[in-house]
C-alpha positions in Angstrom: 66.6 -30.6 -36.9 65.5 -28.5 -40.0 61.8 -27.8 -40.2 60.0 -30.1 -42.8 59.1 -27.5 -45.5 57.0 -27.7 -48.7 56.2 -25.1 -51.4 53.6 -22.7 -50.2 50.1 -23.7 -51.3 51.1 -27.3 -51.8 48.3 -29.5 -50.2 49.9 -32.3 -48.2 47.1 -34.6 -48.5 47.9 -38.1 -46.6 51.3 -37.2 -46.5 50.5 -35.3 -43.2 47.7 -36.0 -40.9 45.9 -33.7 -38.4 44.0 -35.9 -36.4 41.4 -34.6 -33.7 40.6 -36.3 -30.6 38.4 -33.5 -28.9 35.4 -36.1 -28.9 37.3 -38.8 -26.9 40.5 -37.4 -25.2 39.1 -33.7 -25.3 35.9 -34.9 -23.5 38.1 -36.0 -20.5 38.5 -32.5 -19.5 36.6 -31.9 -16.0 33.5 -30.1 -16.8 32.8 -31.3 -20.4 29.8 -33.6 -21.1 29.0 -34.0 -24.8 25.5 -35.5 -25.4 25.4 -37.3 -28.9 23.6 -34.5 -30.5 26.8 -32.4 -29.4 29.2 -34.9 -30.6 27.7 -34.7 -34.1 27.7 -30.8 -34.2 31.5 -30.8 -32.9 32.4 -33.4 -35.7 30.7 -31.3 -38.4 32.4 -28.0 -37.4 36.1 -30.3 -37.4 35.1 -31.5 -40.7 34.1 -28.0 -42.1 37.6 -27.0 -40.6 39.3 -29.5 -42.7 40.9 -31.8 -40.5 41.8 -35.2 -41.8 40.7 -37.4 -39.0 38.2 -37.2 -36.4 38.2 -39.6 -33.5 34.9 -40.1 -32.5 35.0 -42.1 -29.2 35.2 -45.4 -27.8 32.5 -47.7 -29.2 31.5 -50.8 -27.3 33.0 -49.1 -23.9 31.0 -46.1 -23.7 27.2 -46.2 -24.9 27.0 -42.5 -26.1 29.9 -43.2 -28.3 28.4 -46.3 -29.7 25.0 -44.7 -30.2 27.1 -41.6 -32.0 28.8 -44.1 -34.4 25.6 -45.7 -35.2 24.0 -42.3 -35.9 26.9 -41.4 -38.0 26.7 -44.8 -40.2 22.9 -44.2 -40.4 23.7 -40.9 -42.3 23.3 -38.2 -39.7 27.2 -37.5 -40.2 28.3 -36.7 -43.8 32.0 -35.8 -43.6 33.5 -33.8 -46.6 37.1 -33.6 -45.7 37.4 -36.0 -42.6 37.6 -39.8 -42.0 35.8 -41.0 -38.7 37.9 -43.0 -36.3 37.0 -45.4 -33.8 39.2 -45.7 -30.7 39.6 -48.8 -28.7 42.1 -51.4 -27.1 43.7 -54.4 -28.5 42.5 -57.9 -27.5 42.8 -58.8 -24.1 45.5 -61.5 -23.0 44.7 -65.1 -23.2 42.0 -64.5 -26.0 41.7 -64.0 -29.8 40.8 -60.8 -31.4 38.0 -62.3 -33.2 36.5 -63.3 -30.2 37.3 -60.3 -28.0 33.8 -58.0 -27.8 35.7 -54.7 -27.4 37.4 -55.6 -30.8 34.1 -56.6 -32.3 32.4 -53.3 -31.2 35.2 -51.5 -33.4 34.1 -53.3 -36.3 30.6 -52.7 -35.7 31.1 -48.9 -35.5 31.5 -49.0 -39.4 34.4 -46.4 -38.9 36.9 -46.8 -41.8 39.8 -46.0 -39.6 40.7 -47.7 -36.0 43.3 -46.3 -33.6 44.3 -49.0 -31.2 45.9 -47.9 -27.6 48.6 -50.3 -26.4 51.0 -50.2 -23.7 54.7 -49.5 -24.7 56.1 -48.9 -21.3 57.4 -52.3 -19.7 56.4 -51.3 -16.3 52.8 -50.8 -17.3 52.9 -54.0 -19.3 54.1 -55.9 -16.2 52.2 -54.2 -13.6 49.0 -52.8 -15.1 48.5 -55.6 -17.6 50.1 -58.2 -15.9 51.4 -59.8 -18.7 54.9 -60.0 -20.4 56.3 -58.2 -23.3 55.8 -61.0 -25.7 52.3 -61.4 -25.0 51.8 -57.6 -25.1 53.3 -57.6 -28.5 51.2 -60.6 -29.6 48.1 -58.9 -28.4 49.0 -55.5 -30.7 49.9 -57.7 -33.8 46.7 -59.8 -33.7 44.6 -57.1 -33.2 46.0 -55.1 -36.2 46.0 -57.9 -38.4 42.5 -58.9 -37.6 41.4 -55.2 -38.3 43.5 -54.7 -41.3 42.1 -57.9 -42.8 38.5 -56.6 -42.2 39.4 -53.8 -44.3 40.0 -51.2 -41.5 43.2 -48.8 -41.7 44.8 -49.2 -38.3 46.7 -46.5 -36.2 48.5 -47.6 -33.0 48.7 -45.3 -30.0 51.7 -46.4 -28.1 50.8 -45.2 -24.5 53.4 -43.9 -22.3 56.1 -44.2 -25.0 58.5 -41.5 -24.1 58.6 -42.8 -20.3 58.8 -46.3 -21.6 61.6 -45.4 -24.2 63.6 -43.6 -21.5 63.1 -46.9 -19.1 63.5 -49.6 -21.6 64.0 -48.6 -25.3 64.0 -52.3 -26.8 60.6 -52.9 -25.3 59.0 -49.9 -26.6 60.3 -50.3 -30.2 59.1 -53.9 -30.0 55.5 -52.8 -29.5 55.9 -50.5 -32.5 57.4 -53.2 -34.6 54.6 -55.6 -33.8 52.0 -53.1 -34.8 53.6 -51.9 -38.0 54.6 -55.3 -39.2 51.0 -56.4 -38.7 49.8 -53.6 -41.0 49.5 -50.5 -38.8 50.0 -47.2 -40.8 51.2 -45.1 -38.1 52.9 -45.4 -34.9 51.9 -42.7 -32.6 54.3 -41.6 -29.7 52.2 -40.8 -26.7 53.5 -38.4 -24.0 50.6 -39.8 -21.9 51.8 -38.4 -18.5 52.6 -34.9 -20.3 56.2 -34.6 -18.6 58.3 -34.3 -21.6 60.0 -30.9 -23.0 60.4 -30.1 -26.7 64.2 -31.0 -27.0 63.4 -34.3 -25.5 60.5 -35.0 -27.8 62.5 -33.9 -30.8 65.6 -36.2 -29.7 63.4 -39.1 -29.1 61.3 -38.7 -32.3 64.4 -38.4 -34.4 65.9 -41.6 -32.8 62.9 -43.7 -33.2 62.8 -42.6 -36.9 66.2 -43.5 -37.8 65.9 -46.9 -35.8 62.7 -47.8 -37.6 61.9 -46.1 -40.5 58.2 -46.3 -39.5 55.7 -43.4 -40.2 55.5 -41.7 -36.8 52.8 -39.7 -34.8 52.8 -37.6 -31.7 50.2 -37.2 -29.1 51.2 -34.6 -26.1 49.3 -33.7 -23.0 50.1 -30.4 -21.5 51.0 -31.0 -17.9 54.4 -29.1 -18.2 52.7 -26.4 -20.5 54.5 -27.6 -23.3 52.0 -29.7 -25.3 52.0 -27.2 -28.3 55.6 -26.9 -28.3 56.2 -30.5 -28.1 53.8 -31.4 -30.9 55.8 -28.8 -33.1 59.0 -30.1 -32.1 57.8 -33.5 -33.0 56.9 -32.6 -36.5 60.1 -30.8 -37.1 61.8 -34.3 -36.1 60.0 -36.1 -38.5 56.4 -36.9 -37.3 53.9 -36.6 -39.9 50.7 -37.3 -37.8 49.8 -34.9 -34.8 47.0 -35.9 -32.5 45.2 -32.8 -30.9 42.1 -31.3 -29.4 39.9 -28.3 -29.9 41.1 -25.5 -27.6 43.5 -28.0 -25.7 40.7 -29.6 -23.9 41.4 -32.7 -22.2 42.2 -34.6 -18.9 44.1 -32.8 -16.2 46.0 -29.9 -17.8 44.6 -30.6 -21.2 46.0 -31.7 -24.6 47.7 -29.7 -27.3 45.6 -27.2 -28.7 44.4 -27.7 -32.4 44.4 -24.2 -33.5 47.8 -23.2 -32.0 49.4 -26.3 -33.5 48.1 -25.9 -36.9 48.6 -22.2 -36.7 52.2 -22.8 -36.1 52.3 -25.3 -38.9 50.9 -23.3 -41.3 52.4 -19.8 -40.5 55.9 -21.0 -39.1 56.5 -24.1 -41.0 55.0 -23.3 -44.5 52.7 -26.4 -44.2 49.3 -26.0 -45.7 47.7 -28.6 -43.6 43.9 -27.6 -43.9 42.0 -27.1 -47.2 42.0 -23.7 -49.2 40.2 -21.3 -47.3 39.7 -23.1 -44.2 42.5 -21.3 -42.3 40.4 -18.3 -42.0 38.0 -20.1 -40.2 40.0 -21.1 -37.3 38.8 -18.3 -34.9 35.1 -19.0 -35.8 35.4 -22.8 -35.3 37.5 -22.5 -31.8 34.4 -20.0 -30.4 31.8 -22.5 -31.9 33.3 -25.6 -30.2 33.7 -23.5 -26.8 29.8 -23.0 -27.1 29.1 -26.5 -27.4 31.6 -27.5 -24.8 29.8 -24.6 -22.5 33.3 -23.3 -21.8 33.9 -19.5 -22.2 36.4 -19.1 -24.8 40.0 -18.3 -23.7 40.4 -14.8 -24.5 44.3 -15.1 -24.4 44.5 -18.3 -26.7 47.3 -18.3 -29.2 46.1 -17.2 -32.6 41.9 -17.4 -32.0 41.6 -15.7 -28.7 40.1 -12.2 -28.7 43.1 -10.8 -26.9 45.5 -12.7 -29.5 46.2 -9.4 -31.2 45.2 -6.9 -28.6 47.7 -4.3 -27.6 48.0 -2.2 -24.7 51.3 -0.4 -24.5 51.5 3.1 -26.0 55.1 2.0 -27.4 53.3 -0.8 -29.3 50.6 1.3 -30.5 53.1 4.0 -31.9 54.6 1.2 -33.9 51.5 -0.4 -35.1 50.3 3.0 -36.3 53.5 2.9 -38.7 53.0 -0.7 -39.8 50.8 -3.3 -38.1 53.3 -6.0 -38.8 55.7 -4.4 -36.5 54.1 -5.8 -33.3 52.0 -8.7 -34.9 53.6 -11.9 -35.7 51.0 -12.2 -38.7 48.0 -10.8 -40.1 45.0 -11.8 -37.6 42.6 -11.8 -40.5 44.5 -15.0 -41.8 42.9 -16.8 -39.0 39.7 -15.1 -38.9 40.7 -12.8 -36.0 41.4 -9.1 -35.7 43.7 -6.5 -34.3 42.5 -4.5 -31.2 44.0 -1.5 -29.3 43.5 -1.2 -25.9 43.1 2.3 -24.3 44.2 2.3 -20.4 46.4 4.4 -18.3 49.4 3.0 -20.4 48.0 4.4 -23.6 49.6 7.5 -25.4 48.2 9.3 -28.2 48.9 6.7 -30.8 46.9 4.3 -28.9 43.8 6.6 -28.7 44.0 7.6 -32.4 44.4 3.8 -33.4 41.4 3.0 -31.2 39.3 5.7 -32.5 39.9 4.4 -36.0 38.7 0.8 -34.7 35.6 2.5 -33.4 35.1 4.6 -36.7 36.3 7.8 -35.4 38.8 10.0 -37.1 41.1 11.7 -34.1 44.3 12.1 -36.3 43.4 15.8 -37.1 42.4 16.6 -33.6 45.3 16.7 -31.2 43.1 18.5 -28.6 40.9 15.8 -28.6 43.4 13.4 -28.3 44.9 15.1 -25.5 41.8 15.1 -23.7 40.8 11.5 -24.0 44.3 10.6 -22.9 44.3 12.9 -19.8 40.4 11.7 -18.8 41.5 7.9 -19.3 44.4 8.1 -16.9 42.8 10.5 -14.4 39.7 8.0 -14.5 42.0 4.7 -14.4 43.8 6.1 -11.4 40.3 6.1 -9.6 39.7 2.4 -10.7 37.7 2.9 -14.1 38.9 0.4 -16.9 37.8 1.0 -20.4 39.5 -1.9 -22.1 36.5 -4.0 -21.7 34.0 -1.2 -22.1 34.3 0.0 -25.6 30.8 1.9 -25.5 31.8 4.2 -22.6 35.1 4.7 -24.4 33.5 5.7 -27.6 31.2 8.1 -25.8 34.1 9.7 -24.2 36.1 10.1 -27.5 32.8 11.6 -29.0 32.6 14.1 -26.3 36.1 15.3 -26.9 35.4 15.4 -30.6 32.1 17.3 -30.0 30.5 14.6 -32.2 27.6 13.6 -29.9 24.7 15.3 -32.0 24.2 17.8 -29.3 25.1 21.3 -29.1 28.0 21.2 -26.5 28.7 17.4 -27.0 29.3 17.0 -23.4 25.8 16.4 -21.9 23.1 13.5 -22.1 20.0 14.0 -24.3 18.3 14.3 -21.0 18.9 15.9 -17.7 19.4 13.9 -14.5 17.6 15.5 -11.7 17.7 12.6 -9.2 17.1 9.0 -8.6 16.1 7.0 -5.4 16.2 3.3 -4.3 14.1 1.8 -1.6 14.6 -1.7 -0.3 11.8 -3.2 1.9 11.4 -6.5 3.7 7.8 -7.1 3.3 7.2 -10.2 5.9 10.1 -11.9 4.3 9.6 -11.0 1.0 12.3 -8.5 -0.2 10.9 -6.0 -2.8 13.1 -3.3 -4.4 11.7 -0.1 -5.8 13.4 2.7 -7.7 12.4 6.2 -8.8 14.1 8.5 -11.6 13.3 12.0 -12.0 14.6 13.3 -15.7 13.9 16.2 -17.8 13.3 14.7 -21.2 13.1 16.8 -24.5 12.1 19.8 -22.1 9.6 18.1 -20.1 10.1 16.7 -16.3 9.5 12.9 -16.2 9.0 10.9 -13.2 9.1 6.9 -13.4 8.9 4.5 -10.6 9.2 0.6 -11.2 9.9 -2.4 -9.0 12.6 -4.9 -9.6 14.5 -7.9 -8.2 17.3 -5.8 -7.0 18.7 -2.2 -7.1 19.9 -2.3 -10.5 17.3 -4.1 -12.2 14.7 -1.7 -10.5 16.8 1.4 -11.7 17.1 -0.1 -15.4 13.2 -0.4 -15.5 12.5 3.0 -14.1 15.1 4.6 -16.5 13.4 2.9 -19.4 10.0 3.8 -18.2 10.8 7.4 -18.2 12.5 7.3 -21.7 10.5 5.0 -23.5 7.4 7.3 -24.6 10.0 9.5 -26.7 12.3 6.7 -27.6 10.4 3.4 -28.3 13.6 1.5 -29.7 14.4 1.1 -26.0 11.7 -1.8 -25.9 14.5 -3.8 -27.9 17.4 -3.0 -25.4 18.0 -5.6 -22.6 20.6 -5.8 -20.0 22.2 -9.1 -20.8 25.2 -9.3 -18.1 26.4 -7.5 -15.2 29.8 -7.9 -13.4 30.9 -6.4 -10.1 34.4 -6.1 -8.9 35.6 -4.6 -5.6 38.6 -2.4 -5.8 41.0 -1.3 -2.8 39.9 2.2 -1.8 42.4 5.2 -2.5 45.5 4.6 -0.3 44.4 1.1 1.1 47.0 -1.7 0.8 44.3 -4.1 0.1 40.6 -4.5 -0.7 38.2 -4.1 2.5 34.9 -5.6 1.6 32.3 -3.0 2.1 34.9 -0.1 2.3 36.0 -0.8 -1.3 35.5 1.1 -4.7 33.2 -0.7 -6.9 33.4 -1.3 -10.6 30.6 -2.3 -12.6 30.4 -3.6 -16.1 27.1 -3.7 -17.9 26.8 -5.5 -21.1 23.6 -4.5 -23.3 22.0 -6.1 -26.4 19.5 -4.9 -29.0 19.1 -8.1 -30.5 21.5 -6.9 -33.4 24.8 -6.3 -31.4 26.0 -5.8 -27.8 28.2 -3.3 -26.2 29.6 -2.9 -22.7 29.6 0.4 -20.5 31.5 0.9 -17.2 30.7 2.8 -13.9 32.9 3.2 -10.9 32.2 4.8 -7.7 32.2 4.0 -3.7 28.6 3.1 -4.0 27.7 0.1 -5.8 24.3 1.6 -7.0 25.8 5.0 -8.2 28.4 2.8 -10.2 25.7 0.9 -11.7 23.7 3.8 -12.5 26.6 5.2 -14.3 27.1 2.0 -16.5 23.3 2.0 -17.1 23.1 5.8 -18.2 26.1 4.9 -20.5 24.3 1.9 -22.0 21.1 4.1 -22.8 23.3 6.7 -24.4 25.2 4.3 -26.7 22.0 2.6 -27.7 20.8 6.1 -28.8 23.9 6.1 -30.7 23.3 3.0 -32.4 19.8 4.0 -33.1 21.3 7.5 -34.7 19.5 9.4 -31.9 21.6 12.3 -30.4 23.7 10.8 -27.5 26.6 12.4 -25.3 29.4 11.4 -23.4 30.0 9.2 -20.5 27.6 10.2 -17.3 30.6 9.4 -15.0 
């Protein structure tokens, strides 16, 4: 089946539908619960991206969805690109569409488009609905005709279509025919259980298109991990309407990911399915919608994940240094993303040079510095260090190798560490932690003691107290995240709890940006101290103050 292609830059308009169901199907993901305000915010982001249809939910069945449509109709949601869609079921058996309160609720939503879900698998018709095929088709036809006569555009979601088509193709096609004959614009074939594979999807879509001539859509669940591939295969086989969710949110394993499918349609099938300029907003939109859902963005998500164009192997970096296209399937800038080079024990000289350039450092003419960085990274990673998530510590290491720290020797901190001490005391059930640091700052010996809610917090406070008189900008620096991982001791086959080497990642922010530093040691307090010292040193770098190499 050859891909459907159009000339580059030709808007598809209503010839192709990007239909988003994040607010209904995506909200069925475990752990997601949108408020009405959240739903309005999600819809605005999707509209700004340029999707054609936004399914807002099931009015009449879900109180929040009913309120969402009411607020949208009252003017709280002004859509520039998308049409708002109300989702619901056909009339019940033995009644009329006009008298069915659920169907009436679809009209009351004032949404210009309605998507009706209907059974298309004879087993579901007979066992779940407890009716026969003829009555099921009448339910579909009556509801579609009623809604279209009321001025609504109607799409039909044929639930369990692929399973039903394999079991009884004539029944599945009768349901589609009932909907389209009554006025439905699109017959959407749903892989409701998510059990299909791409070739099966393509073959079925092609058969249905050949036998009916109807406009077909596709709705895929990800239970086989193939929802994106299945959706693209359906489009290649003739579907011109694709139902998706942001970041693949949805029940069980999720739905077809909006960003991956659209990315493939635009870059691989030459289908401009978003308005001009919107494609570059993909990454930002994905992350914004993850924030609203209160789910951490998937770092390895296709197209929009922060690691989607990250390269670790030295072989990759060597090629990218010559031409970035040699190991990137597209320019990440096109989707608002960026290329990253990770410096790890796998890194070679090219990786270090590229990473240096990414950090604003020119290592190309300093083979001695490159060799030093490569050797240090490999040695430290063998001890449990990891720099791929700690760019700030890596930059300090690189600057030390370049003697570019603002200090005479380029290898020491802008203060000398004499010692530190941490005391933990249980005072009648109250646990109190106290830390004392002794530094030499600008030639003067300084001692500071502070309490905290734990060793790291107390050390952080004491370090700041010792440095703040001469570095007032430290008042703007905050520790925003702290992660600990236990690593197996040298020579051990597995992690042994309290015997393990500890790796600490500290994320800091000054309000204008954030950075991450790393520390590794057999003692968790020392590992934390190393990361904290690097964090302060990097903060000085951001302020233009002399800084130095990693403290480790």
